[in-house]
N, C-alpha and C positions, 0 to 999 in steps of 0.2 A: 694181691689180686684186686682188680677194680670191678665195679658193677654199674649197671644202669637200672634205675627204678622208674617204672612208668605207671602213673595213675591210669585207670581204665576209662571210666565214663568221661566223654568229651575230650579225651586226650588220645587214647588208642581207638576208641570207637565214638561215633557221633552222637549217641544217645545214652540214656541211663539204662544200664544192662538189666537191672531188676525189673524195669517196666517193659522191656522189649518182649518178654515171654508172656505178656498178659493174654494174648489171643490163644496161645498154645494151652495155657492153663484153663482158659474158658472152654475150649473144645474138649478138654478132658473132664469137664464138669467140676473142676476144682474151685472156680470162682464164678460169681453171678454176673449177669449182663451189667448190673449196676456197678459192681466192682471194676468190670472192664472199662466202663465209661469213666469212672473215677481215675483209673490208671492212665487212660488217654489224656485226661485233663492234667494230671500230675506231670505227664511227659511234656505237655506244652508249657507248663509253668517252669519246669526244669530247663527246657530248651531255651526259652526266651528271657527268663528272669535270672537263671543261673542258680547255683547251690548256695545256701547259707545255713547256718546252724539250725535255725528255726524250721526251715523247710525240710532239711534232712532229718531232723528229729521227728517231725510229723510223718514223713515218708516211712522212716524206720518203724515207728509205732504201728502204722497202718499195715505195712507188709508183714510184720511179725504177728500181729493179730490175725490177719488173713490166713497165715500159713499154719496156724495151730491145728494139729491133727492130720496134717499132710503126711503121706508116706515118703520117706527120704529116697527109697529106691525108685519110686515112680517119678519123683522130681528129677533125679539123675537121668532117668531114661528119656524124659521129655527134653531136657536140656541137651543131651547128647544127640538126639535125633533132630533137634532144631537148630543146632549150632551153625550149620552151613546156611540154611534158609533164613535165619533171623539175624545172626551176628555178623556173618562175613560181609554182607552188603553195607554194614556200618563202619567197616575198618577204614581208617585214614591211611592213605598211601604214604604220606610223609612219616607217620609213626612207624609203619612197617619198614620203610627204607632205613630209618634211624636204628631200629632193632637190628636190622641186618648189618649195619655199619658197626655197631657195638659188638656184635658177635664176631665179625671179621677181625676186630681189633683184639679179640681174646677176652673181652669182658663178659662177666656173667650178666644175665638180663632177667628181671623179675617184674611181674605185674603186681601192683600194690593197690588194693581197692577196698572200699567199705562194703562192696557187694558181697553176697554169700559166696563161700568157697565152692559150692556146687556149680556156680556159673563161672567164676574166675579160673578155677583149676582146669576145666576142659578147654577153655580158650587159651590158657597158657600152654597146654599140651599141643593144641592145634597150631599155635604159632611157633612151636619148637623152642620156646624160651626155657630158662632153667628152673622156674618155679613161680608160685603165687603166694602172696601174703594177703589174706582175705578174712572177712568176718565168718564166725562159725556159730550158726544157730544151735541151740540145745536140742538134742535128740534124746528121747526116752528109750527104755529097754526094748520097747516094741518097734523101734525104728521110726517113730513119729515125731514131727516137730512139736515142741511144747508151746511155742509162741514167746520164748525167751532167747537170750543171746549168751553164749559161753564167752565169746570174745568179739568185741566190736572194733574192727580195724579202721579206726577213724582218728583224724587229728593227731594228738600226741601218742596215741596208741600205735599208729603206723610207725612212728619213730622207734618205739620199744620193739616192735617186730623187726625192723630193719637192723637195729643194733644187736639184737640177739642172733639174727641171721649172719651178720657181719662177723661176730665173734666166733660162731660155729664154722664159718667158711674162710676165715682169714681175709676178709674183705676190708680194704682201707677206704672208709667212707669219705675221707678228705680228698681222695683222688677219684671218687665216684661221681655219678651223674643222676639227676632226678628231673622228672617232667610232670607237670600238672597244670590244670586249667583253673583251679579253685583256691581262694584265699584260705580255705579250711586246711589246705595242704602246705601252708607256710612252714609249719614245723618240719615236714618231710623235706622241703627244699632247703631249709637252713642246716639240715643234718649232713648234706653232701657238699663237696667242694665245687661242684659244677651244677648249679640249679638252673632250670629253664622253665619259663612260663609259656604254656601253650594255649592259644585262644583264651587269654586270661580274662576273668571277670574284672569288674571295675576296681575292686580292692586289691587284687593281685597285680593288676596292671600298674596301679599307683605304687605299690611296694616294689615292684620290679624296677620301675624307673628310679625310685629313690636309692635302690641298692645296686643299680647297674646290672641287674640280672638280664641275660638275653631273653627276648621274647620271639616265639615262633608262631606262625600261622599255619594250621593244618586245615585243609579244605577238600582236597581230592580224595576220592574213594578208590579202593582196589579190591579185587577178588583174588584170594590166594589160589583158587581153583582154576584161574586163567592159565592156559597152557604156556604162555610166555614167561610165567614166573616159576614154573615147576622145577627148573634146573637149579634154582637158588638153594644153596646147601642147608639153610636153617629151617626150610619148610618140612613138614611131616605129612604123611598120607592121612586121608580122612579116617581111615580105619583105626588109626592110633588114638583118635579122640573118643572112641566108644568104649564102654565098659570100664576098662582099667584107667581111664583118664583121671578120674577123681583121685584114686589111690596113688597114681604114679607121679603126681606133681608134687614138688618140694614138700617134704613132710615136716621139717622142723620149722614151724611158722613162728610162734611166739608163745611166751608163757601166758596162759589163758587168764583173762580177767573177766569175771562174771558181771553181766549187766542185765537186770531184769527190767522189763517194760512196765 
């Protein structure tokens, strides 16, 4: 069995998924106006300067601190209700076409992201792919976020998640594909036989040239709700993204590794 692994932020969608829901959380009274403005600033930095370990660590700490005390069920509801409005306009057409090509070729397709599972899983369900490998915030017995992380799906931990998934599903990583924009995903790209740099940052662009990795440019947007795409076999109805989307997406993610902020 072969598979294709897609990073999410700036590879499948054009922005950072964690920051895209800032206005929704503000409207629900979960974050302050100041936090919303900081989120907008962080989005600009992420967009124009790209991701690096220092920025991602700062963003991770900020988000985890902000979410402490949030009700997981409310977060799931907000994300499910905002999926079409917020995330779908950010989808790269080139990524969606590639996903369809891999599905047509009989390959399994997964989203692999450092973003929270509550965001990545519904999007994976909406795209009709086979699952999501994502970070998992710690939830207490009351169903509230603690501000800590059970598993941070980042850098080498993405590789651990992919290797465990491959073992469980009989996936040959040497014959599989991976796509990412960031040098922080070089371990993920090195794990497969067919790595692709997508809209790469400067470091990844340099590494790709040195290693003769193909480079792709994604720039066009697409709406899956567009009637012209509805006949495509891998798409699923919007109804499938609500409620059960979180639980329905690929369950065996990776052995959890605890990371406290």
